[in-house]
N, C-alpha and C positions, 0 to 999 in steps of 0.2 A: 701111479708106482708110476702111469708112462715118463713122468718129469724125473725120476729116480736116476736112470745113466747119466743124459740131458744137463743134471745138479752134481754128480759124481765129477762130472770130466769138465764142470766149470771149476769146479775146485781142485783138481789135480792144477790148472790152469793157474786157479789164481795162488796156490801153492809156487810154481812156478811163479811169477811175476813178484809176490811177496820173498819170496829169497835173492831180490837183488834190490829189493832197499837198504838206501844206504842212508849214512848221518847228512849226509850231503847235496840233498834234494837236490839242488840246484846245478847240482855238475853232472846231467844227463849226459850217456855215452862215454866216461874215462873210464870206465872196464867193458874190458869188454866178457860180459854177463854168459854163460853157454847155455845156462835156463830161461834165458828171455828171448823172446817169437823175435825172427829176424826184419820176417818184412810182416811183420800187425798190419792189420785190417779190424776197422773198425766190426766186424762181425765176430771177430776172434777176441777184441781188446774188452767188448761188452761185457761178458759171463762175470770178469773177475774186477772189471768194477762196481760191480750193481752187488755182487758177495763178501768181496773186502768191503765196500759200504755199512754192507750189513753187521758186517761183525763186527768191524769199525761199533757201530751204533748201539750192537749189543754188548759189546766188550766194554774199554775203557769211557766212550758218552757216554753210557748208562750207569757201569758203576757207581763214579763220582757224582752225576746230579738223583741218584738216586740214595745214595750215602745221603748227602746235604740234606735233601728231604724227606728224612726218614721213612723212605720206604723199607728198608733195607738196614741194619747196622753195622757200621765192620766192629771183628769180634777180635781178631788175630792179628798184628804182620802191622805189612801194608797198609791196610784196612781199619785199619785198629787206628793205626796212627790219624786218618782219611774222617774216621770216627771222629776222633776232635779238631776240626780243619788245620789239623797239620802238613800238610803237605807242602812240597818242597817240587824244587825248578824239575830233580831228577824225575819227581813221578809223570811227568805228563811227558816224560823225551820220545816215551815211543808212540801214545798217540799222536804225537805231531807226525815224526818222521814216518815209523816202521806204517804208521794209519793215513791220516786225512795226505798230509802232503809227497809222504813217498813212496808208497802205493794205490793211494785214490786216485787224487787233483793231476798227479802229473802223467797218468796211463788217462785219463778223461781226457786231459789235454791235449793229447794226443789221436786220443777219439776221433774226438773234437776236427786236428786239421787234418785227418788223415780222412775225413767222411766230407768235409769240407770240399779238398784238396778234387775228389773222385767227385763229386757232382751228388753226395747219397744224402741227400738238406735233413730227411728223416734220420736217421744215426748222428746226424750233427744233432741232431733239433733233442734227441734224446741225449745224447751228453750233455748240451746244455740244461739239459731238465736236474740229472744228479750233479751235475757242477753245480747248479743253484744250489741243491739239496744238504753237498757235505762242507760249500763254502758256507752259508748259514750259519750250519752247525759248530764249524771251527769260531766264527768271528761272533757265535753267540758267547763264545765261549769263553774268548782274549777280546774283545773288543778288532783296538787294530790290529791289522794283519796281513801279509804279501802276497798280492793277484796280481794287477795289472804289470808286478816288475817280472813277476814267480814261470819257470817254467821254459826257464831260456839259458840253460845248461852253463858253459861257458861265458858266452853274452855278458851275462849278466850274474858273477855271483855270492851277488851284496844287493837283495834285492829291497827296493826301501817297501815300507810299510804305511799299508793306505790307512786312511781313518777311518770310521768304521760306516761314518753316513754316507761318506763315498760305496765304500763299499753296497750297502744295503741298493743302493743306484746300483750294480755292476748287478746284482742278483736279479732285480727286474726287467734290467736288461735283457738280459740270459733269456729268461724268460719270456718276455716280451716276445724278442725273437725264435725261440723256441715253438710258442703258440701259435707267430703266423707261418714257419713251417708247414708247420702239419698240418696245419686248416687247406692247404693246396697241394694237389701232386707236384711233388719232386722230379718226377718224371725216370731214376730211375729201378732199373729190378731189383736191385736191389735193396731190403726190407727186412728190416727188426720182425724176429718171425719167433716159431716154439724151438728154434731150437736155440738161440740165443741171447731174447728177451725174458732174463729169469725175474719179470717181474708181472707183466703183459700181454706174455706169448703174443708178441705182434698188435696188440688193440692201440693205436696209432690216436684211440677215442678216451681210452681211460689215460696215456700219458700227457692229453689236452690236458683232463680234468686232475690229473697229478702235479701238475703247471700252477692249472686254476686255485687250486687250493693253496699250493707253495705262494702264492703270490697273497693270499689272505693272510697264510700264518704271519710272512712277513711284513706285511701293514700291521697286522696287531699290536703287531712287538714296539710299536714305530707312534701306538695313539697318541704318548706320554710326550713328545714330540716334533708330533704331526698331529694337525686341527681334520687335517684333510683324509685323513689315514681311515677315521673308524668307517669312512662312506664307500676307500675304493676298498678295504676289503671286505664288505657287504656284496659288494658286488661282484668279485671273484666268487667269495665263497658259493654264491647261489651260481654261480657255475664250475665247482667243485663234483670232489667225489659225489657219488648217487649213494645208497640205499645197499648195501653189505658190499661194497667196495674198500681197498686201502692198494697204499705201497708195501710189499711185505715181502721177505725172502723166506721161506718154510725149508730148514734143512731136511740132509735125505737121515740123518740120521742114524746111517748103521755103525758097526760091532767100530768099524775104522774113525778114530778122531777128527782126522781134517772134515768128517761130514757131520760133526755132532755141532750146536748150535751151543752159541759163547758160554750162555750162562752154564749151564750143563758143565761144557768143560770150565769151566775157573769151580763150581762146585765140587768136582769131583777129582780134578787137579790139587787144588788150594783148600777151600770149604773157609775161608779168611772171612764172608759173613753170613750171618746169622738176620733169621726174616725177622724181626722184630720191629718195633719200631712204633711213626706214629700212625702212619695206615695200619697195620698190621690192628693198632685198639680201636680203631673207626669201627672198622668193618668188624668185626667178634662182636661189637656192642653190638652193633648195630645188624645183628645178626642176617650179616651183605650174606648171598650166596654166591659168591664169584670169589666168596676166603675159600671155597672147598679144593679152586684151581689157579690161585695165588698162591693160596700156601699149604700145608701139608698136613691135615687137620691132627692129624695121631702125634705128629712135631710138629706144633710153629714157628720153633726154628728154623725150618727144611723146604725150602722152594717148591712150592705144587707147579701141577700136571704140566699147564696154559704154558708155562713159557722157562718150567726147567728141568722139561724132557731131552732129549736127544733129538728130535725133532722138533723145536717147539722152532713157533716165526717169529723172525721179528721185524717189526712194524718203524717204517716209516714215517706216514701217517696214514688216516684214517677217515674213516666218515663219521664215525661219530666225533671226531677230533673237530669234524669241519662246520660242524650239529652246535659243537661248545663256542667254537669261533662267535656262529650267528650268535648265539643265547648274551654271550657278553654283546657285544656290538650291539645287539639289539638292547638291552638294560642299560647299558651308558645312553641308547639314544634316547630312555624313555620310555620306549615301548613294550610295554611289560608281559604283554599279553601272546607278542609278538616273542619274548623273549622266554616264556612260558611254554609256547607250544614249540619252539629250538631245539628247550634243555630237555624236556620231558622225549621229543626224537632222538637228541643223544642219547641219554638214559639207557630207552628205549634199543638203541641199534646195538650201546658196548652189551648191554645185556643176551642177546642175540650173539654178536660174533665173538662172547667170550664163553655165553656159556648152554646155550642157545633155548635160554627161557626167558620172555617178559616181563611173568608176570608178577618180580618184584621190583615192580616200575609203580603200582599201588601205596606202596609204601615209602617212595620218598617224590610224588607225583606234584607239582607242581599248579600257582594258578597262576592268573597277572593280581590277585589280590596280596601272593603271600611269599612270590619268587624275592628273593635275594642276591646279590653277585658271590655271595658265600655259598649260598645253595650251587651256583652254577661254576664254581671255581674245585668245592669239594670233590662234586662228581664227576669235575673234569680230574682232578688230584686220583682220582678212585681208578676211571678208566686208564688214564695212560700212564697205566701201573710202567715203572724200568725203564717211563721214554726220557729222555733230559729236555725234554718241553715242558717237565712239571719243573724243573730248577728256573726255567724261565718266566715260567707264568709268576712264580712266589715272589721272583725280582720285579716283574711292575705289578703286583698285582697288591705282595702282601697276603696273599692270601694260599693254603691257609695259612689259620697263624700259628706260628710253628717255635718252639724256645731251645736256643742252642743248647748239644748236650753240655751237659755239666762239667768241669774243668775245663772247654775248650780253651785253643791257645788266641781267640782272640776277642777279646773279653768282655763273652755273652753275646756274640753279633756273628751273625749265620754269611761262609760266603758270598760275593756277590759278582766274583769270576775269577779264570786260572790265572795260576803263573807263568810267564812263559818258560815254555821247554831251557834245560840245561843248552845243548848241547848249538841251539838258536842265540842266544846269547855270549855263546863262546868265539860262534861263527861267523855272526851278522853281526855288525857292527849297527844294522841301522835299527837293533831291535829296542824296543821301547824297555824303558828300563822299570825293574818288575818290585816296586811299591807294596802290595798292602790283598788280599783277600777279599777287601773290601771292599775294594777299587771296584766302582759302577762303570760297567759300558755305557756308550754313547744313550743309545735307544734308556737305559737306566733311570732318566733324569727325578734329581728329589722333588 
């Protein structure tokens, strides 16, 4: 309850910055928008970028992957088209401009610059971690994206697209710099704290573990294109989140729409999606106790209370995800005993996170003798309900084994990337040509 006022004020701030979002996200400063802060500080920017990140992650960045991965089913309007993979460049325009580029990363870039100039290296480090978190999701959706020439206003209105391999190098650079700065005293009297840090309330050790967790995830993504990535990912996972930890935003959930979680808002305002599909089927068949909080037992077409309530959380990453990363890597290395131990801990942790009861672990527990990659990826698929990471996992591993939606427009294939947004195609001549949704990104090698 002590955080309610803080969240509410942060959401009001979020609305202020989001009202200033424009299609031309590189044209900072063209308009004199009275809703924008005139002299922003790192502490005034931080709540908004965290909250807007969570809203976008729980919005379009969650809906498209969860439809593709059959965790949910698009039943009407735009969502029904997405269920048939009939996605257009217009459909992703809002997520790119009003979300990641227009409202989030532009403000994060400003936060980093302001904090660096002010000698507030810990604020800058937190900004770099958030930038890596969001930029990583952007490149995983689209592949090549602008970064090194982005956020420069009128200095460069036609930023180049950096190839995804170089973007991944930037992700690790951002995180390495953040880790180095968080590990020492920055000498500043101004530090992230309970009034502006909506993730960890100023606990810099948790920010450090978040950074290492992100590095583990990004290294995992590249195991097919970098034979050193698995060892690096394991080393980072060992320094990642500890039991019970995670990076998430829990919305206030008051009667005001602006305080409500994104899935709740979408369901109450549009109801285009029903919560049936492959995930619903396998959880129901297994009598998985998480079913009762994922889905509404009285109406499986409805979202359950865990993620469907007005005050539900949006997770960027969690301890159980880190343990699933470890389990996969150990299995790939032929260390089945270590893989089984990490898998069992991941399932246990997720059961505690979702229903606070780990007794179901005995039903799905594995040993060195019977652990498989399918076991690991299936339980991760269940654990990361509504997370965009599930789509990345499927593209990397082909698991879980899914059959394309009947009547889809991709000839029986599932999407592997998104189209570049229509406004980007119109305004930036450097935008790569949109070819097909089956286009593979760099780490998704054949």
